[in-house]
C-alpha positions in Angstrom: 25.2 -24.1 0.6 21.6 -24.9 1.8 20.2 -22.8 4.6 17.5 -24.3 6.8 14.5 -22.1 7.6 12.7 -21.6 10.9 9.3 -20.0 11.5 10.6 -18.2 14.6 12.8 -15.7 12.8 11.4 -13.9 9.8 12.3 -10.7 8.0 10.2 -9.6 5.1 11.7 -7.1 2.7 10.7 -5.6 -0.6 12.2 -3.2 -3.0 11.7 -1.4 -6.3 14.2 -1.5 -9.1 14.6 0.2 -12.4 17.3 0.1 -15.0 18.7 2.8 -17.2 20.8 2.3 -20.2 22.3 4.3 -23.0 20.5 4.4 -26.3 22.3 3.3 -29.4 21.7 4.3 -33.0 23.4 2.1 -35.5 25.2 3.7 -38.4 26.7 1.9 -41.4 30.4 1.6 -41.5 33.3 0.4 -43.7 36.3 -1.7 -42.5 39.9 -0.8 -43.1 41.8 2.4 -43.6 40.0 5.5 -44.8 41.0 9.1 -45.5 40.2 11.8 -42.9 36.8 13.2 -43.9 36.2 16.9 -44.4 35.6 18.6 -41.0 37.6 16.1 -39.0 37.3 12.5 -38.0 33.9 10.7 -38.0 32.4 10.0 -34.6 29.4 7.9 -35.6 29.4 4.4 -34.1 28.9 1.6 -36.7 26.5 -1.3 -36.4 27.3 -4.1 -34.0 27.7 -6.5 -36.8 31.1 -5.1 -37.7 32.6 -6.5 -34.5 31.2 -9.9 -35.4 33.4 -10.1 -38.4 36.5 -12.3 -38.2 40.0 -10.7 -38.1 41.2 -7.3 -37.0 38.7 -4.4 -37.3 40.0 -0.8 -37.3 38.9 2.3 -39.2 42.1 4.3 -39.3 42.4 7.9 -40.6 45.5 9.1 -42.4 48.4 9.3 -40.0 47.1 6.8 -37.5 49.6 4.4 -35.9 49.6 0.8 -37.1 47.7 -1.7 -34.9 50.2 -3.9 -33.0 50.7 -7.4 -34.3 49.8 -9.4 -31.1 49.3 -13.1 -30.8 46.2 -13.3 -28.7 43.3 -15.3 -30.0 41.0 -12.3 -29.3 41.5 -8.7 -28.1 39.8 -5.4 -27.9 40.7 -1.7 -27.2 37.9 0.7 -26.1 37.4 4.1 -24.6 36.1 3.5 -21.1 34.2 6.8 -21.0 32.4 6.8 -24.3 32.3 3.0 -24.8 33.6 3.4 -28.3 35.7 0.4 -29.5 38.8 1.7 -31.2 40.0 -1.6 -32.6 39.4 -5.3 -32.0 40.3 -8.8 -33.2 37.7 -11.5 -33.2 35.9 -9.5 -30.5 32.9 -11.9 -30.1 34.9 -15.1 -30.3 33.7 -17.3 -27.4 36.6 -18.5 -25.2 37.1 -19.7 -21.7 37.6 -16.5 -19.5 39.4 -17.9 -16.5 39.4 -15.5 -13.5 38.5 -12.5 -15.6 34.9 -13.8 -15.1 35.3 -12.6 -11.5 34.6 -9.1 -12.9 31.1 -10.2 -13.6 30.9 -11.9 -10.2 31.8 -8.6 -8.5 29.4 -6.6 -10.6 26.6 -8.9 -9.5 27.4 -9.5 -5.9 29.1 -6.3 -4.6 25.9 -4.2 -4.4 24.2 -6.9 -2.3 26.7 -7.3 0.5 27.8 -4.4 2.7 31.6 -4.3 3.1 31.5 -4.1 6.9 29.4 -7.2 7.5 31.3 -9.8 9.5 30.8 -13.5 8.8 32.1 -16.7 10.3 33.0 -19.2 7.5 31.4 -22.7 7.6 32.8 -26.0 6.2 29.9 -26.2 3.7 30.8 -22.8 2.2 34.3 -24.1 1.3 33.1 -27.3 -0.3 33.4 -27.9 -4.0 36.5 -25.7 -4.7 38.1 -27.0 -7.9 41.5 -28.7 -7.7 44.4 -26.4 -8.4 42.3 -23.3 -7.7 44.0 -20.1 -6.7 43.3 -19.5 -2.9 43.8 -16.6 -0.5 43.6 -18.8 2.6 40.0 -18.5 3.9 39.6 -20.9 6.8 36.6 -22.6 8.3 35.5 -21.2 11.7 37.4 -17.9 11.1 35.5 -14.6 11.0 36.0 -12.1 8.2 34.6 -8.8 7.0 33.0 -8.9 3.6 35.7 -6.3 2.5 38.4 -8.8 3.5 36.9 -11.4 1.2 36.6 -9.0 -1.7 40.3 -8.2 -1.3 41.0 -11.9 -1.5 39.0 -12.1 -4.7 40.6 -9.1 -6.5 44.2 -9.4 -5.3 44.7 -13.2 -4.9 41.9 -14.3 -7.2 40.9 -16.5 -4.3 38.3 -19.1 -5.3 37.8 -19.8 -1.6 36.7 -16.2 -1.1 34.3 -16.4 -4.1 32.7 -19.5 -2.6 31.9 -17.8 0.7 30.6 -14.6 -1.0 28.5 -16.7 -3.3 27.0 -18.5 -0.3 26.1 -15.1 1.3 24.5 -14.1 -2.0 22.1 -17.0 -1.9 24.3 -19.9 -3.1 26.4 -21.1 -6.0 23.7 -21.8 -8.5 21.7 -18.7 -7.6 24.8 -16.6 -8.0 25.5 -18.1 -11.5 21.9 -17.4 -12.5 22.2 -13.8 -11.3 25.5 -13.3 -13.1 23.9 -14.6 -16.3 21.1 -12.1 -16.0 23.5 -9.3 -15.2 25.6 -10.1 -18.3 22.5 -10.0 -20.5 21.4 -6.7 -19.1 24.8 -5.2 -19.9 24.6 -6.5 -23.5 27.2 -9.2 -22.9 25.6 -12.0 -25.0 28.6 -14.2 -25.5 29.0 -15.1 -21.9 27.7 -18.3 -20.4 28.2 -18.7 -16.6 28.7 -22.2 -15.2 31.1 -21.5 -12.3 31.1 -18.0 -10.7 34.8 -18.1 -9.9 35.9 -18.7 -13.6 37.1 -22.2 -13.0 37.2 -24.3 -16.2 33.7 -25.8 -16.6 32.2 -27.3 -19.8 30.2 -24.7 -21.6 31.6 -21.7 -19.7 32.7 -19.0 -22.2 33.0 -15.2 -22.6 34.6 -12.9 -25.2 36.9 -10.0 -25.4 33.9 -7.8 -26.0 31.9 -9.0 -23.0 34.9 -8.8 -20.7 35.6 -5.2 -21.7 31.9 -4.5 -21.0 32.4 -5.9 -17.5 35.6 -4.1 -16.9 34.2 -0.8 -18.0 31.1 -1.2 -15.8 33.2 -2.2 -12.9 35.2 1.1 -13.0 31.9 2.9 -12.5 31.5 1.2 -9.2 33.6 2.9 -6.5 34.1 -0.3 -4.5 35.0 -2.3 -7.6 37.5 0.4 -8.8 39.1 0.5 -5.3 39.5 -3.2 -5.0 40.8 -3.8 -8.5 43.4 -1.0 -8.2 44.8 -2.2 -4.8 48.3 -3.5 -5.2 48.9 -4.9 -1.7 46.8 -5.5 1.4 46.6 -7.5 4.6 44.4 -10.6 5.0 43.3 -11.9 8.3 45.0 -15.0 9.7 44.3 -16.9 12.9 44.7 -15.6 16.4 44.4 -11.9 15.4 47.4 -11.8 13.1 47.3 -11.0 9.4 49.5 -11.6 6.4 50.4 -9.6 3.2 48.7 -10.4 -0.1 49.7 -8.9 -3.4 47.7 -8.3 -6.6 48.6 -10.9 -9.2 48.0 -8.3 -12.0 51.7 -7.6 -12.8 51.0 -4.5 -14.9 49.8 -3.0 -11.6 52.5 -4.3 -9.3 55.6 -4.7 -11.5 56.2 -8.2 -10.2 58.2 -10.9 -11.8 60.1 -8.6 -14.1 57.0 -7.2 -15.8 57.3 -3.4 -16.0 54.4 -1.5 -14.3 52.2 0.3 -16.8 52.0 4.1 -16.1 48.5 5.1 -15.2 47.2 1.6 -14.8 44.0 1.5 -12.6 43.1 -2.3 -12.7 41.2 -4.6 -13.6 41.7 -8.4 -13.4 43.9 -11.1 -14.8 43.3 -14.9 -15.0 44.7 -18.2 -16.0 43.5 -21.8 -16.4 44.8 -24.6 -18.5 41.9 -24.3 -21.0 41.7 -20.5 -21.1 45.4 -19.8 -21.1 46.3 -16.3 -19.8 43.5 -13.7 -19.9 43.5 -10.1 -18.9 41.2 -7.1 -18.6 43.2 -3.9 -18.0 42.4 -0.2 -17.8 44.7 2.8 -17.7 44.3 6.6 -17.6 46.4 9.1 -19.4 45.8 12.8 -20.2 42.2 12.7 -19.2 41.4 9.6 -21.3 40.7 6.1 -19.9 41.1 3.0 -22.0 40.1 -0.6 -21.3 41.7 -3.5 -23.1 41.0 -7.2 -23.2 43.6 -9.8 -24.1 42.6 -13.5 -24.4 45.0 -16.4 -24.7 48.3 -15.1 -26.4 49.8 -17.8 -28.5 53.4 -16.7 -28.2 55.8 -15.2 -25.7 55.3 -17.3 -22.6 53.2 -16.8 -19.5 53.7 -13.0 -19.2 52.9 -12.2 -22.9 49.4 -11.3 -21.9 50.8 -8.2 -20.0 53.2 -7.2 -22.8 50.4 -7.5 -25.5 48.1 -5.5 -23.3 50.8 -2.9 -22.9 51.2 -2.6 -26.7 47.5 -2.2 -27.2 47.2 0.4 -24.5 50.1 2.4 -26.0 48.4 2.1 -29.4 45.1 3.2 -28.1 46.5 6.4 -26.5 48.5 7.2 -29.6 45.5 6.6 -31.9 43.2 9.0 -30.0 41.5 11.1 -32.6 43.1 9.3 -35.5 40.6 6.4 -35.7 36.9 6.1 -36.0 35.1 3.6 -33.8 34.4 0.2 -35.0 31.6 -0.5 -32.4 30.4 0.4 -29.0 30.3 -1.4 -25.6 26.8 0.0 -25.2 25.5 -1.4 -28.5 23.9 -4.5 -27.1 22.6 -3.3 -23.8 19.1 -4.2 -22.8 16.7 -1.3 -23.3 14.9 -0.1 -20.2 11.4 -1.1 -19.6 8.9 1.8 -19.2 8.4 2.6 -15.5 9.6 0.9 -12.3 8.8 -2.7 -11.5 8.0 -4.0 -8.1 10.2 -6.8 -6.8 8.2 -9.6 -5.3 8.1 -9.8 -1.5 10.5 -12.3 -0.1 10.6 -13.8 3.4 14.2 -14.6 4.5 14.4 -16.9 7.5 17.4 -18.3 9.3 17.8 -21.2 11.7 18.0 -19.7 15.1 21.2 -20.5 17.1 23.2 -22.0 14.2 26.7 -20.8 13.3 26.5 -17.3 11.8 22.7 -17.5 11.7 22.3 -13.8 12.3 24.5 -12.8 9.3 24.3 -15.8 6.9 20.6 -16.6 7.1 19.4 -13.0 6.8 21.9 -11.9 4.2 21.4 -14.9 1.9 17.6 -14.3 1.8 17.9 -10.6 1.4 20.7 -10.5 -1.2 18.3 -11.1 -4.0 16.9 -7.6 -3.4 20.1 -5.7 -3.2 21.9 -3.6 -0.6 18.8 -1.9 0.7 17.3 -5.2 1.6 20.5 -6.4 3.2 20.6 -3.2 5.3 17.1 -3.9 6.5 18.0 -7.5 7.2 21.0 -6.4 9.3 18.8 -4.0 11.2 16.3 -6.8 11.9 19.3 -9.0 13.0 20.3 -6.4 15.5 16.8 -6.2 16.9 16.5 -10.0 17.1 19.9 -10.5 18.8 20.1 -7.5 21.1 20.9 -8.5 24.6 21.6 -12.1 23.8 
């Protein structure tokens, strides 16, 4: 969406940003089974190169359970708290991610858009949605809260909701660029963003490693964690009524004959013809939280992605303390630069009197600077429109 600018309404905002990441010290590691060392299991995290090797990587101690024989082209099991990767298969293989890429979309856009902001959807914001896309039912001319749109993204995987949120974030291309930068900052180097909603697009890929990074990071955001763990919600319809929507993550809901997984807390499933079925799932048991990624199972039908994730989660909980890590989800994170950096001053201007100008114009310009800038833009909007 392109927003026209007028010299009559201007809000100038600026912000400071700084990043902090975990340091990582590589330690040499061997692949395959190994005896329990004196003094207990090793906790040193091996070099990232181990996860770049083909095949299944696991460092099992004596008595560890066998890794499940699953059919996915790529998968990974990690401890969500420590970031230690317990086992993986072709972890950095680049594959189409389908809607699991919405985890990166949410990580990028959630902080910039306050949940309570109301926005009236325009025709332009719904243009370009790919044929066969999953939709939640966003309608032109209808007003939604940002929180409604996020529920449409996480529960129904609505590409229509993604398009509107991306427009509020500065546009489709701008959002893709910011998603790419976010991925690199998190150490997700396999991911190439072409379509923020995960729709099949030439050159768009991610990996089991990167998707686990996104899922883990999302669980540290309270809004992300709440949305991805919501099983059912109401979505606004026309004339003041609403309708029920249900999360399509069947490990969370138990729909379609898939048994719910005890302790599941999210995160996101996906499907396209090129990607097959993909899933990032996280569960908590006995004070331990695991995140697993399963990409494109080759056997078992459309619901195999859930059963293979179940097997990997069960294995991960059973293997606690019986395997040494084969890598870390923090291994490739961008190191922080010394000292804060000033964000350039940006003037965000909206066309006065146009549909949704008070929300859309100001938010789109301020979104680049994060939630603080959006809050200031909304304050300015209130000043500008008071008494109108």
